[in-house]
VOLO-12470 format. One record per residue (C-alpha): x, y, z. Coordinates in steps of 0.001 Angstrom, whole numbers, padded with zeros to 6 digits, always signed. Layout:
VOLO-12470
XYZ ...
This chain:
VOLO-12470
+095735+076139+082320 +092556+078135+082893 +090816+077291+086150 +087810+074993+085907 +086161+077143+088558 +086472+080157+086266 +084949+078227+083337 +082045+077070+085481 +081398+080645+086639 +081505+081777+083020 +078764+079292+082066 +076726+080049+085169 +076592+083757+084457 +076608+084085+080651 +074929+080826+079665 +076229+078103+077382 +076042+079995+074059 +078193+082946+075129 +080451+080897+077413 +081258+078386+074653 +082258+081211+072295 +084475+082735+074958 +086063+079360+075743 +086874+078895+072071 +088138+082461+071812 +090486+081920+074735 +092228+079110+072820 +093254+081513+070046 +096157+083976+070011 +095627+087385+071548 +094629+090154+069181 +096997+093010+068314 +095739+096494+067517 +096929+100073+067307 +095304+103468+067469 +096785+106032+065096 +097567+109589+066149 +095393+111895+064035 +097595+114927+064797 +100742+113404+063287 +101753+112107+059851 +100939+108434+059509 +103035+106805+056775 +102348+103363+058221 +102384+100104+056342 +100697+097896+058914 +098097+095572+057415 +094858+095096+059261 +091154+095832+059521 +089383+098863+061039 +088190+098746+064635 +084406+099219+064204 +084059+101830+066979 +087325+103734+066570 +088031+106203+063781 +091783+105579+063999 +091875+102023+065347 +093300+099081+063373 +093327+095373+064286 +096599+094038+062875 +097013+090747+061076 +100203+089996+063006 +102352+091598+065672 +105318+093519+064250 +108476+094474+066141 +107060+097748+067454 +110278+098711+069240 +112132+098718+065901 +109609+101005+064222 +110670+104689+064497 +107026+105776+064032 +106129+104028+067291 +108717+106066+069211 +107523+109237+067490 +103988+108793+068844 +102470+108194+065410 +100393+105401+066962 +099786+103687+070289 +099491+099947+070803 +096083+099485+072445 +093632+096625+072666 +090637+097224+070403 +088205+096531+073240 +089765+099353+075269 +089115+101676+072326 +085379+101214+072948 +085718+104165+075293 +085862+106272+072117 +082362+105154+071086 +081073+105924+074579 +082622+109404+074725 +081256+110335+071306 +077722+109479+072456 +077449+110678+076050 +075300+113673+076936 +077544+116057+078882 +077502+119826+079340 +080408+121384+077405 +079598+125085+077780 +082198+125798+080480 +084601+123096+079373 +084914+119490+080520 +087264+118852+083435 +088071+115142+083299 +089877+112669+085540 +091385+109379+084428 +091784+107935+087895 +093788+104739+087254 +095503+105953+084124 +098667+103939+083406 +099909+102934+080943 +097970+105694+079208 +095844+104295+076381 +092594+105680+077745 +094316+108947+078730 +095476+109697+075199 +092000+108795+073948 +090505+111201+076496 +092992+113936+075554 +091946+113552+071915 +088262+113693+072840 +088707+116778+075013 +090919+118515+072430 +089817+122179+072599 +086823+121536+074860 +088417+120407+078096 +091373+119377+080235 +092476+116013+081613 +094049+114991+084912 +095665+111573+084397 +096354+109975+087768 +098460+106911+088552 +099586+105990+092067 +102388+103544+091129 +105630+105448+090475 +106996+103198+087702 +103664+103088+085902 +103331+106849+086377 +106610+107353+084491 +105268+105218+081626 +102052+107267+081630 +104027+110513+081359 +106120+109099+078510 +103094+107990+076487 +101273+111316+076893 +104448+113182+075948 +105082+111137+072802 +101427+111546+071826 +101977+115307+071956 +099035+115981+074298 +099079+119527+075686 +095670+119574+077431 +096638+117193+080219 +098436+116932+083536 +099701+113913+085451 +099304+113307+089180 +100318+110486+091516 +097749+110434+094302 +095786+107700+096069 +092064+107995+095475 +091617+108864+099148 +093567+112083+098494 +091669+112825+095297 +088502+112504+097362 +089565+115571+099355 +089335+117787+096248 +085564+118000+096491 +083216+117978+093510 +085462+119434+090787 +085260+117012+087836 +082619+116855+085091 +083804+113468+083820 +085572+110653+085661 +086894+107504+083991 +087788+104609+086276 +089483+101664+084586 +089607+099850+087883 +092226+097351+089092 +090685+093940+088598 +091240+090188+088535 +092306+090351+084869 +090100+087610+083432 +089904+089504+080159 +093710+089373+079819 +094078+085575+079928 +095206+085414+076282 +097774+088203+076661 +099194+087551+080093 +099874+083994+081357 +100361+085401+084863 +096721+086512+084848 +095779+082828+084547 +098093+081596+087301 +097140+084327+089779 +093376+083999+089274 +091292+082747+092201 +087910+083394+093737 +089741+085114+096582 +091401+087500+094104 +087986+088365+092643 +086761+089150+096156 +089818+091289+096948 +089494+093242+093702 +085792+093795+094304 +086565+095325+097687 +089252+097594+096197 +086892+098741+093442 +084251+099535+096065 +086788+101694+097913 +087903+103532+094750 +084329+104261+093691 +083442+105590+097135 +086506+107860+097144 +085976+109268+093670 +082238+109788+093982 +083089+112819+096115 +084999+114351+093195 +082173+114277+090637 +079874+117245+090123 +076095+117017+089960 +075009+115709+086531 +078598+114623+085965 +079408+111441+084055 +081161+108406+085549 +082547+105787+083147 +083504+102563+084907 +085389+099728+083247 +087385+096610+084056 +089175+093976+082014 +087377+091155+083773 +084253+089075+083196 +082297+088597+086409 +079353+090409+088040 +081089+090875+091410 +083534+093342+089849 +081113+094781+087327 +077303+094723+087535 +077279+094522+091324 +079439+097645+091539 +077053+099477+089214 +074005+098268+091157 +075413+099684+094370 +075966+103088+092714 +072384+103095+091440 +071291+102901+095067 +073651+105699+096040 +072745+108744+093954 +073455+107646+090377 +071395+106746+087318 +072386+104743+084255 +073436+106890+081297 +074326+104230+078735 +074157+105641+075195 +072538+103773+072311 +075061+101398+070777 +072857+099429+068386 +075387+099535+065538 +077817+097472+067615 +075397+094947+069120 +076997+091969+067359 +080177+092636+069364 +078506+093308+072718 +077059+091146+075477 +074720+093056+077817 +075618+092842+081497 +072196+092087+082965 +071136+092279+086596 +067519+092028+087726 +066381+092387+084129 +068251+095683+083627 +071332+096232+081445 +074035+097600+083736 +076747+097827+081079 +078314+095935+078200 +080893+093184+077857 +083325+092886+074982 +084543+089299+075134 +087243+087247+073365 +085581+085087+070739 +082760+087622+070280 +084424+091017+070029 +087579+091973+068100 +089849+092111+071148 +090281+091016+074731 +087806+091094+077626 +086290+094361+078851 +083271+095554+080819 +082131+099169+080546 +079252+101177+082001 +078158+104825+082125 +076399+106577+084992 +075266+110096+085789 +075458+111589+089278 +072152+112999+090436 +073371+115238+093238 +076425+116019+095308 +077689+117840+098362 +077203+121554+097674 +080621+122359+099170 +083197+123530+096631 +086952+123427+096810 +088455+126905+096862 +089613+127893+093400 +093292+128628+093589 +095594+126960+091061 +096872+129410+088458 +099030+128684+085458 +101261+131452+084113 +100418+132779+080616 +102920+131432+078097 +105530+134125+077549 +108451+132417+075830 +109562+134114+072609 +111958+131962+070625 +111797+130379+067189 +111572+126988+068898 +107956+127599+069919 +106630+129165+066727 +103169+127799+065783 +102703+125980+069098 +099954+128303+070435 +100370+127371+074093 +098001+129133+076515 +100081+128715+079660 +103418+127596+080983 +104221+125424+083990 +107629+124961+085609 +109267+121846+087054 +112633+122772+088479 +114295+124502+085493 +112081+122931+082821 +109350+124993+081132 +106197+123164+080032 +103706+124350+077406 +100035+123883+078301 +096643+124338+076662 +093784+124893+079127 +091344+127061+077191 +088733+127148+079953 +091283+127476+082801 +089868+124348+084393 +092975+123826+086514 +091741+126759+088611 +089266+124349+090190 +092189+122744+092012 +093997+123830+095132 +097026+126063+094581 +099093+123306+096211 +097943+120468+093986 +101007+118192+093494 +101302+117787+089736 +103981+115477+088336 +103783+117194+084949 +101482+119597+083112 +101388+119717+079310 +104617+119133+077370 +108201+119893+078462 +109369+122382+075824 +112294+124535+076982 +115040+124711+079587 +117297+127725+080265 +121035+126991+080159 +122930+130131+080965 +121832+132707+078393 +120435+130056+076060 +117113+128221+075831 +117462+124503+075130 +114567+122755+073316 +113177+119723+075150 +111759+116485+073788 +108124+117428+074306 +108523+120272+071823 +109633+117791+069152 +106545+115677+069901 +104130+118609+069493 +101679+118357+066596 +103202+121460+064943 +106707+119940+064762 +108231+119164+061391 +111444+117480+060301 +114539+119608+059686 +116881+116698+058927 +115654+113453+057374 +117294+110220+058553 +117406+106785+056975 +115814+103949+058934 +119218+102740+060169 +120157+106274+061210 +116804+106660+062936 +117368+103492+064985 +120898+104636+065867 +119430+107956+067002 +116835+106177+069146 +119631+104103+070706 +121358+107402+071470 +124324+106347+069347 +126361+108689+067212 +124773+109717+063939 +125979+111674+060934 +123682+114249+059408 +123852+117408+057372 +121579+120430+057370 +121181+123291+054937 +119781+125394+057770 +122176+127601+059731 +120425+126874+063039 +122382+124509+065280 +119305+122903+066854 +117493+120663+064392 +114565+118250+064603 +115554+114911+063129 +113038+112402+061858 +112232+109489+059634 +109623+109211+056895 +107577+112237+058089 +107760+111371+061822 +109766+113693+064084 +111964+111716+066495 +113663+114427+068549 +116401+117048+068685 +120017+117065+067567 +122610+119801+067711 +124443+119928+064407 +127957+121355+064617 +130606+121700+061884 +132423+118469+062783 +129872+116429+064741 +126233+115854+065635 +125190+115823+069295 +122320+113391+069903 +119774+114867+072332 +117339+111967+072428 +116385+111525+076130 +118550+108811+077677 +115611+107482+079736 +113663+106711+076553 +116511+105240+074521 +116082+102007+072579 +118033+099207+074236 +118134+096600+071474 
């Protein structure tokens, strides 16, 4: 049961009209939405309505069994709350210098919905560092970026205090801060049971710390996008107000076309950001604001990190157009960093991954890795039925035939590439990664 204290705070801050709509909205089932991958075939038959602010977003009529849909595992879409997709509208409207490329940081990135949105936005105009301190959530972040096929990104696992030591290197920082989770009450019963005024206070203090750390990383005139999935001024407007007194100005773009879905976050008669609230918007609860940094410490981190130009010559990587390669143990990753923005980092920066894992030497041979099958240029060599596709995703034995003489084949279902198989005269070896396999 939702705390009466929370309801009272809701009315006190938003007023009866908005609070009553939110109360009613919280009694209804949580929304379900997906964001389609524009770089991959999308033969989807999921009924729904468009997300007003997302070109590829869809609010579904009901929740399907995503884990049993091969397209989901192929990265053809990502399950993301429609309110979180509002970042897309913000990015498409911010005023940011793109001449030398946009070096972006997603500071609290897992599970990865905002990171894949940022990677799409940056495309050929920038590079993303997606950071997540928790090791299990970091693994999920890497998986989602890999399946999306994003090549202009790297993943790190650093506390914000360590990121602070980088100096002013980023042009754009997105902070989806840890919060009290009031906006997730419909989706997560635990968010209701754990909520307390003390939790709000603790989260506010943590957000303060994160913002202070990451302010050091943002360049002059750089853009800071701050968001939470909660609905109180302590974690939202008050954080923005403090930044406005500490070298920032508001840089909220015009969003008039979406005003029916938005509730302004007002403080002292000034809009400090926008709320998307259950019962008013299409999804769950979110606060989002945009600021511009006015100045910064003139000190610069020494440029040092260098990626090696991509030099692999095998039919596996035809049409991939990677700029650089990065190595993790024996694995070779393909990377696109057109503006060489990674050079802003120290030569000892501890990446977890960079780009997509594409090849691994085995003796005299090069073995194709799963990231290469997830690349936008990949196409199906061997078509599977739906049952075969699910068996493949479970890493079970499959039977398949190929007219191609090459042993290594990309298998897929209904236009979506699922991964690699090695087709031999009397058997098929399933090379779907065991750590991603379907367990139902």
